[in-house]
MARKOL-868386 format. One record per residue: residue number from 0; y, z, x of N, C-alpha, C, O in turn. Coordinates in pm, 1 decimal, always signed. Layout:
N
i|npy|npz|npx|capy|capz|capx|cpy|cpz|cpx|opy|opz|opx
NUM|Y|Z|X|Y|Z|X|Y|Z|X|Y|Z|X
...
% end
This chain:
119
i|npy|npz|npx|capy|capz|capx|cpy|cpz|cpx|opy|opz|opx
0|+10136.3|-25.4|+11200.5|+10128.3|+134.8|+11209.6|+10295.5|+140.3|+11212.6|+10379.1|+114.6|+11299.3
1|+10301.5|+184.6|+11080.9|+10465.4|+213.5|+11039.2|+10520.3|+386.4|+11024.2|+10468.2|+488.8|+10980.0
2|+10640.0|+355.7|+11080.8|+10672.9|+479.5|+11093.1|+10789.2|+501.2|+10963.2|+10875.4|+422.6|+10923.7
3|+10759.5|+619.4|+10922.2|+10814.3|+678.1|+10829.4|+10946.0|+767.4|+10864.9|+10926.1|+867.6|+10933.4
4|+11079.7|+738.2|+10822.9|+11225.3|+783.2|+10816.2|+11263.3|+879.2|+10687.3|+11287.4|+832.3|+10576.1
5|+11265.3|+1022.9|+10718.7|+11316.5|+1079.5|+10635.6|+11480.8|+1005.0|+10576.2|+11562.0|+977.4|+10664.4
6|+11515.9|+979.5|+10441.5|+11643.7|+965.4|+10424.8|+11738.0|+1071.8|+10408.4|+11721.3|+1175.2|+10343.8
7|+11880.0|+1021.3|+10500.0|+11939.5|+1109.3|+10522.1|+12035.3|+1115.5|+10390.6|+12023.6|+1025.6|+10307.4
8|+12106.1|+1193.5|+10375.4|+12211.4|+1218.0|+10227.3|+12360.1|+1201.4|+10307.9|+12404.8|+1280.4|+10391.1
9|+12414.1|+1095.6|+10267.2|+12525.2|+1071.3|+10334.2|+12615.2|+1088.1|+10231.8|+12702.9|+1009.1|+10266.8
10|+12657.6|+1143.2|+10117.2|+12756.3|+1156.3|+10028.8|+12806.3|+1299.4|+10043.7|+12740.7|+1398.7|+10012.1
11|+12940.6|+1300.0|+10099.8|+13009.0|+1416.0|+10058.5|+13051.6|+1466.8|+9934.2|+13116.3|+1382.5|+9872.1
12|+13038.6|+1574.8|+9875.3|+13079.6|+1593.8|+9745.4|+13188.1|+1700.6|+9741.7|+13174.8|+1804.4|+9806.5
13|+13307.5|+1673.5|+9657.9|+13417.3|+1755.3|+9653.0|+13442.9|+1835.1|+9555.3|+13468.6|+1775.3|+9450.8
14|+13446.4|+1984.3|+9547.7|+13476.8|+2043.6|+9402.6|+13617.4|+1984.9|+9320.4|+13704.8|+1914.8|+9371.4
15|+13615.4|+2006.3|+9259.3|+13748.9|+1989.0|+9197.3|+13869.5|+2047.3|+9225.1|+13976.2|+1988.1|+9241.3
16|+13842.3|+2206.1|+9232.1|+13946.0|+2295.2|+9283.5|+13955.9|+2246.2|+9417.6|+14063.3|+2191.6|+9442.9
17|+13870.7|+2251.4|+9511.5|+13881.5|+2144.6|+9646.2|+13984.0|+2028.5|+9671.5|+14060.3|+2006.6|+9765.5
18|+13960.0|+1965.2|+9560.6|+14040.3|+1833.2|+9572.7|+14178.1|+1865.7|+9484.5|+14278.7|+1802.0|+9515.8
19|+14184.7|+1938.4|+9402.5|+14336.2|+1986.0|+9331.7|+14409.8|+2046.7|+9490.8|+14513.6|+2008.3|+9544.7
20|+14325.2|+2138.3|+9530.0|+14419.3|+2231.8|+9662.3|+14469.8|+2132.7|+9768.0|+14576.0|+2127.7|+9830.1
21|+14355.1|+2051.9|+9768.9|+14398.9|+1917.6|+9891.0|+14508.4|+1811.0|+9887.4|+14575.1|+1757.4|+9975.9
22|+14503.6|+1797.8|+9741.0|+14608.7|+1702.8|+9715.0|+14751.2|+1759.4|+9691.0|+14859.5|+1701.6|+9700.7
23|+14721.2|+1893.9|+9655.4|+14853.7|+1956.7|+9656.8|+14935.4|+1966.3|+9780.3|+15051.9|+1926.7|+9782.4
24|+14873.0|+2021.0|+9888.2|+14893.2|+2038.0|+10007.7|+14919.7|+1901.1|+10070.1|+14993.1|+1895.4|+10168.8
25|+14858.8|+1777.7|+10013.5|+14912.8|+1658.9|+10084.9|+15043.9|+1620.6|+10019.0|+15136.7|+1605.7|+10098.5
26|+15067.5|+1604.1|+9908.2|+15189.3|+1624.5|+9832.2|+15309.2|+1694.3|+9899.4|+15418.7|+1640.9|+9917.1
27|+15271.7|+1835.8|+9939.1|+15383.1|+1917.3|+9995.0|+15408.4|+1848.2|+10162.0|+15507.4|+1876.7|+10229.4
28|+15332.2|+1783.4|+10194.2|+15362.3|+1740.2|+10321.1|+15409.0|+1587.7|+10320.7|+15429.9|+1522.0|+10422.7
29|+15425.3|+1530.4|+10156.8|+15497.5|+1389.4|+10148.7|+15422.4|+1303.1|+10168.7|+15466.8|+1188.3|+10172.5
30|+15304.1|+1323.6|+10185.4|+15196.1|+1178.6|+10235.7|+15168.4|+1153.0|+10085.7|+15178.9|+1231.0|+9991.0
31|+15122.1|+994.7|+10089.8|+15078.9|+885.4|+9953.7|+14921.3|+945.1|+9973.6|+14843.4|+938.6|+10068.7
32|+14910.2|+1011.5|+9827.4|+14774.5|+1045.8|+9821.0|+14691.5|+925.1|+9748.3|+14578.6|+945.6|+9703.7
33|+14743.8|+821.2|+9741.2|+14665.1|+684.6|+9753.8|+14607.8|+616.8|+9860.7|+14518.6|+532.2|+9854.0
34|+14675.2|+667.1|+9978.9|+14642.2|+596.0|+10129.9|+14573.0|+762.0|+10197.2|+14452.8|+782.8|+10213.5
35|+14654.8|+835.7|+10219.1|+14610.4|+933.8|+10275.3|+14522.1|+1024.7|+10282.9|+14482.4|+1039.7|+10167.3
36|+14474.2|+1086.0|+10341.9|+14352.9|+1192.9|+10269.0|+14342.8|+1299.0|+10369.3|+14426.2|+1328.2|+10455.0
37|+14194.1|+1368.8|+10339.6|+14157.6|+1490.1|+10406.5|+14035.0|+1439.0|+10494.5|+13930.7|+1388.0|+10453.5
38|+14081.1|+1470.7|+10651.3|+13950.2|+1437.1|+10714.2|+13901.4|+1528.9|+10741.8|+13969.4|+1631.0|+10751.0
39|+13721.0|+1532.3|+10774.0|+13686.1|+1639.5|+10762.9|+13592.4|+1594.2|+10872.7|+13523.0|+1493.3|+10860.7
40|+13592.2|+1678.0|+10989.3|+13484.0|+1667.2|+11110.6|+13415.1|+1742.0|+11142.4|+13407.8|+1847.2|+11078.7
41|+13338.4|+1720.1|+11250.1|+13266.3|+1851.1|+11327.7|+13294.8|+1842.5|+11475.2|+13321.0|+1739.6|+11537.4
42|+13283.7|+1998.5|+11535.4|+13316.9|+1982.4|+11693.0|+13278.7|+2106.6|+11729.1|+13259.3|+2217.0|+11678.3
43|+13273.8|+2046.9|+11843.4|+13193.6|+2161.3|+11921.2|+13284.8|+2289.0|+11987.6|+13397.3|+2286.3|+12037.5
44|+13191.6|+2400.0|+11968.0|+13317.4|+2518.4|+11934.7|+13219.2|+2635.2|+11850.3|+13116.1|+2605.9|+11789.8
45|+13271.4|+2759.3|+11860.7|+13206.2|+2867.0|+11819.1|+13063.9|+2935.9|+11850.5|+12970.5|+2860.7|+11877.9
46|+13048.2|+3038.6|+11848.6|+12935.1|+3099.8|+11876.9|+12800.7|+3036.8|+11818.1|+12701.8|+3082.4|+11875.5
47|+12777.8|+2963.1|+11739.2|+12680.7|+2894.4|+11728.4|+12667.8|+2773.7|+11776.4|+12559.0|+2716.7|+11769.0
48|+12775.4|+2715.2|+11833.0|+12754.3|+2587.8|+11872.7|+12860.3|+2463.5|+11824.7|+12924.6|+2387.5|+11897.1
49|+12854.3|+2471.6|+11653.3|+12947.2|+2360.4|+11641.2|+13016.3|+2426.9|+11509.0|+12967.9|+2511.5|+11433.8
50|+13136.3|+2367.0|+11503.7|+13252.4|+2411.2|+11415.0|+13318.7|+2317.6|+11298.9|+13354.6|+2203.7|+11328.8
51|+13329.7|+2351.9|+11207.0|+13396.2|+2243.7|+11127.5|+13569.5|+2234.9|+11119.0|+13639.3|+2336.1|+11124.6
52|+13611.8|+2129.0|+11107.9|+13758.9|+2077.5|+11139.7|+13800.7|+2008.8|+11031.9|+13728.8|+1916.5|+10993.6
53|+13911.4|+2035.0|+10967.7|+13972.4|+1982.9|+10878.8|+14143.2|+1907.3|+10879.7|+14228.5|+1995.1|+10892.4
54|+14185.8|+1803.4|+10871.6|+14314.5|+1752.5|+10875.8|+14391.5|+1669.5|+10751.4|+14330.9|+1632.9|+10650.7
55|+14517.0|+1648.4|+10771.4|+14536.9|+1518.0|+10663.1|+14531.2|+1414.8|+10787.6|+14546.4|+1422.7|+10909.5
56|+14506.2|+1330.7|+10709.0|+14543.4|+1163.6|+10820.3|+14579.1|+1060.2|+10700.6|+14523.3|+1044.3|+10592.0
57|+14688.6|+997.1|+10756.5|+14782.8|+898.3|+10670.5|+14683.0|+769.2|+10646.3|+14720.6|+680.2|+10570.0
58|+14581.1|+762.3|+10699.0|+14484.3|+660.7|+10659.9|+14361.4|+667.8|+10748.9|+14355.4|+744.7|+10844.8
59|+14258.2|+580.6|+10712.1|+14129.1|+593.1|+10775.5|+14113.5|+496.1|+10907.2|+14186.6|+399.2|+10928.0
60|+14010.2|+536.7|+10989.4|+14023.7|+481.8|+11130.5|+13922.7|+364.1|+11074.2|+13908.1|+372.3|+10952.3
61|+13856.3|+265.8|+11130.9|+13811.5|+122.0|+11057.3|+13664.3|+224.9|+11067.6|+13648.5|+283.4|+10960.5
62|+13582.7|+250.4|+11145.3|+13472.5|+303.9|+11109.8|+13425.3|+415.8|+11051.5|+13304.4|+436.7|+11061.8
63|+13540.5|+547.9|+10950.4|+13497.8|+591.9|+10892.7|+13443.6|+584.8|+10750.5|+13498.9|+512.8|+10667.4
64|+13337.4|+657.4|+10721.1|+13320.2|+720.0|+10575.3|+13414.6|+715.6|+10485.8|+13480.9|+814.0|+10518.4
65|+13469.9|+667.1|+10389.9|+13597.4|+707.2|+10301.4|+13495.8|+777.3|+10135.4|+13405.2|+722.1|+10073.0
66|+13532.6|+852.5|+10122.4|+13453.3|+950.2|+9971.4|+13583.8|+924.4|+9898.7|+13681.8|+876.5|+9955.7
67|+13581.2|+960.5|+9760.8|+13705.9|+939.8|+9678.5|+13646.7|+1062.4|+9545.3|+13558.5|+1030.2|+9465.6
68|+13704.1|+1180.2|+9543.8|+13665.9|+1267.2|+9444.9|+13769.1|+1333.5|+9402.9|+13848.2|+1389.2|+9479.0
69|+13779.1|+1333.4|+9254.6|+13896.4|+1376.1|+9189.4|+14033.2|+1328.6|+9230.2|+14129.5|+1396.9|+9195.5
70|+14047.9|+1244.6|+9283.9|+14157.6|+1166.3|+9305.6|+14202.6|+1226.6|+9493.3|+14313.3|+1217.9|+9546.4
71|+14087.7|+1277.7|+9548.0|+14116.4|+1295.9|+9701.1|+14029.6|+1198.6|+9757.7|+13927.5|+1148.7|+9710.3
72|+14096.3|+1176.1|+9886.0|+13979.8|+1072.0|+9976.7|+13972.4|+1151.1|+10088.7|+14066.0|+1215.2|+10136.7
73|+13849.5|+1145.1|+10133.2|+13791.0|+1244.4|+10230.0|+13718.5|+1141.0|+10362.1|+13607.5|+1092.3|+10341.0
74|+13784.2|+1115.9|+10484.4|+13731.4|+1038.9|+10580.9|+13630.9|+1128.5|+10676.0|+13642.2|+1249.0|+10698.1
75|+13539.1|+1047.7|+10722.1|+13440.2|+1132.8|+10797.8|+13392.1|+1022.4|+10925.6|+13327.5|+918.9|+10909.4
76|+13430.9|+1063.8|+11022.7|+13377.9|+964.4|+11119.8|+13212.4|+969.4|+11156.0|+13138.4|+1060.6|+11119.3
77|+13163.1|+832.6|+11248.9|+13036.0|+840.3|+11184.0|+12973.1|+969.8|+11275.7|+12887.9|+1043.2|+11225.8
78|+13019.4|+989.3|+11403.8|+12918.7|+1144.9|+11466.7|+12916.7|+1236.6|+11375.1|+12810.4|+1294.3|+11352.6
79|+13042.3|+1271.7|+11297.7|+13058.0|+1412.3|+11220.6|+12913.9|+1370.0|+11085.2|+12817.1|+1438.6|+11052.4
80|+12955.3|+1242.0|+11039.7|+12854.5|+1228.5|+10920.5|+12700.2|+1264.6|+10952.2|+12622.1|+1277.7|+10858.0
81|+12652.8|+1282.0|+11099.1|+12556.3|+1315.0|+11114.5|+12495.4|+1424.7|+11068.9|+12382.5|+1447.3|+11025.3
82|+12613.5|+1503.2|+11091.1|+12582.8|+1667.7|+11097.6|+12619.7|+1687.9|+10936.0|+12541.9|+1764.5|+10879.2
83|+12715.0|+1637.3|+10860.9|+12731.4|+1697.5|+10749.9|+12708.1|+1616.6|+10604.2|+12740.9|+1652.9|+10491.2
84|+12628.5|+1474.2|+10654.6|+12600.5|+1425.6|+10531.3|+12534.9|+1511.5|+10415.5|+12423.1|+1555.1|+10442.9
85|+12578.1|+1538.3|+10309.3|+12494.7|+1584.5|+10197.3|+12576.5|+1715.2|+10176.1|+12502.0|+1810.3|+10152.5
86|+12686.2|+1741.2|+10177.7|+12765.2|+1857.9|+10218.9|+12827.6|+1858.6|+10095.1|+12850.1|+1753.7|+10034.8
87|+12859.4|+1975.0|+10049.1|+12986.5|+2011.8|+9930.0|+13104.8|+2100.5|+10005.3|+13084.9|+2202.8|+10070.9
88|+13247.6|+2029.3|+9977.3|+13317.1|+2071.0|+9993.1|+13396.2|+2171.9|+9864.7|+13438.4|+2127.8|+9757.8
89|+13400.9|+2307.3|+9907.6|+13501.3|+2359.4|+9803.8|+13604.8|+2441.6|+9863.3|+13614.5|+2462.7|+9984.2
90|+13691.0|+2492.6|+9762.7|+13747.7|+2623.4|+9789.1|+13751.6|+2711.4|+9717.4|+13751.0|+2704.4|+9594.5
91|+13756.6|+2817.6|+9790.8|+13719.7|+2957.0|+9723.6|+13874.4|+3066.3|+9745.6|+13980.0|+3055.7|+9808.0
92|+13827.4|+3142.6|+9677.9|+13972.8|+3278.1|+9696.9|+13906.7|+3379.5|+9614.8|+13888.9|+3402.7|+9495.3
93|+13859.9|+3461.5|+9798.7|+13782.3|+3592.9|+9754.4|+13847.5|+3700.8|+9817.8|+13966.3|+3705.8|+9849.8
94|+13742.4|+3804.8|+9836.9|+13813.8|+3940.3|+9933.5|+13849.6|+3893.4|+10043.0|+13962.1|+3935.6|+10070.1
95|+13794.0|+3800.5|+10149.9|+13861.0|+3759.4|+10257.2|+13940.1|+3661.3|+10262.0|+13946.7|+3593.8|+10364.7
96|+14003.5|+3637.8|+10170.4|+14148.5|+3530.8|+10156.9|+14079.5|+3395.3|+10103.0|+13957.5|+3379.2|+10105.0
97|+14155.0|+3316.6|+10063.0|+14109.4|+3197.3|+10008.4|+14134.7|+3050.2|+10142.8|+14197.5|+3050.4|+10248.6
98|+14078.7|+2974.7|+10095.1|+14004.7|+2850.4|+10211.7|+13907.1|+2729.8|+10175.7|+13819.2|+2728.0|+10089.6
99|+13932.3|+2664.0|+10233.8|+13811.2|+2562.1|+10216.0|+13681.9|+2627.5|+10269.8|+13683.0|+2730.4|+10337.3
100|+13551.1|+2548.0|+10228.3|+13411.9|+2596.8|+10271.9|+13346.8|+2499.8|+10230.4|+13345.7|+2448.6|+10118.5
101|+13265.1|+2461.9|+10366.5|+13139.8|+2377.8|+10332.3|+13049.8|+2414.7|+10294.3|+13036.8|+2533.4|+10324.1
102|+12943.5|+2363.6|+10220.1|+12836.8|+2437.1|+10200.0|+12717.8|+2267.4|+10247.1|+12674.1|+2173.5|+10180.7
103|+12709.3|+2308.7|+10392.1|+12595.9|+2207.1|+10414.0|+12466.1|+2218.4|+10442.6|+12424.3|+2277.6|+10542.1
104|+12394.4|+2162.1|+10356.7|+12213.6|+2171.1|+10373.7|+12144.2|+2131.8|+10509.8|+12022.8|+2119.4|+10525.7
105|+12252.2|+2112.7|+10614.7|+12166.7|+2083.5|+10752.5|+12140.6|+2173.7|+10829.7|+12051.7|+2188.3|+10913.7
106|+12253.0|+2255.8|+10785.1|+12251.2|+2414.2|+10850.6|+12146.1|+2463.7|+10880.1|+12085.7|+2495.8|+10777.8
107|+12085.4|+2489.6|+10981.7|+11966.3|+2566.7|+11016.5|+11999.4|+2730.6|+11042.3|+11938.7|+2819.1|+10982.0
108|+12095.2|+2753.9|+11132.3|+12175.3|+2884.0|+11126.1|+12323.1|+2908.7|+11185.3|+12383.8|+2849.2|+11274.4
109|+12358.9|+3016.4|+11104.8|+12532.6|+3037.5|+11118.1|+12562.1|+3134.7|+11206.3|+12468.1|+3199.2|+11252.7
110|+12681.0|+3161.1|+11242.3|+12705.6|+3298.4|+11351.0|+12725.3|+3390.1|+11200.5|+12726.1|+3360.0|+11081.1
111|+12738.4|+3501.3|+11269.8|+12781.8|+3612.8|+11185.7|+12911.4|+3602.7|+11089.0|+12919.7|+3644.3|+10973.4
112|+12982.9|+3555.0|+11144.3|+13100.8|+3525.4|+11045.3|+13114.9|+3433.2|+10953.2|+13169.7|+3438.9|+10843.1
113|+13049.3|+3329.1|+11018.9|+13026.4|+3157.2|+10925.2|+13102.8|+3102.7|+10944.4|+13152.8|+3062.3|+10839.4
114|+13157.9|+3066.5|+11038.3|+13282.2|+3019.6|+11122.6|+13202.7|+2875.3|+11193.0|+13236.6|+2761.3|+11161.3
115|+13114.4|+2899.8|+11273.2|+13000.3|+2780.1|+11324.6|+12885.3|+2815.2|+11292.2|+12837.3|+2922.2|+11254.8
116|+12833.1|+2684.5|+11315.3|+12677.7|+2666.5|+11277.4|+12584.4|+2599.2|+11382.7|+12639.2|+2555.7|+11483.9
117|+12463.4|+2587.4|+11371.3|+12355.7|+2510.8|+11430.9|+12263.1|+2408.6|+11350.8|+12185.8|+2461.2|+11270.8
118|+12260.7|+2284.7|+11360.3|+12191.0|+2183.6|+11293.3|+12041.4|+2171.1|+11333.8|+11970.2|+2085.5|+11281.3
% end
């Protein structure tokens, strides 16, 4: 008897717009974009249970998955990868302001404001 396991998408895609904005911000902090990058993570919080977090790090941790798109390095820890594998990071400028947005195919519900989610 064999067990079938669904393939988990592990790539994080980054739009060119998001990469350009993140690189601009990294450079404004005098961080070397050849080594430093954007850390994308999931944390407990928000009305739906989980929320996204982002910060700049000087280098990845030993167990991070590292992606590079349009010159931007993205670091994701293993626990967060379980929640955000297959996601797309974009930068939007709209009526409610500008900011980074994660389009996550693993989300089954989001809170009304879109700041937290459940998988």
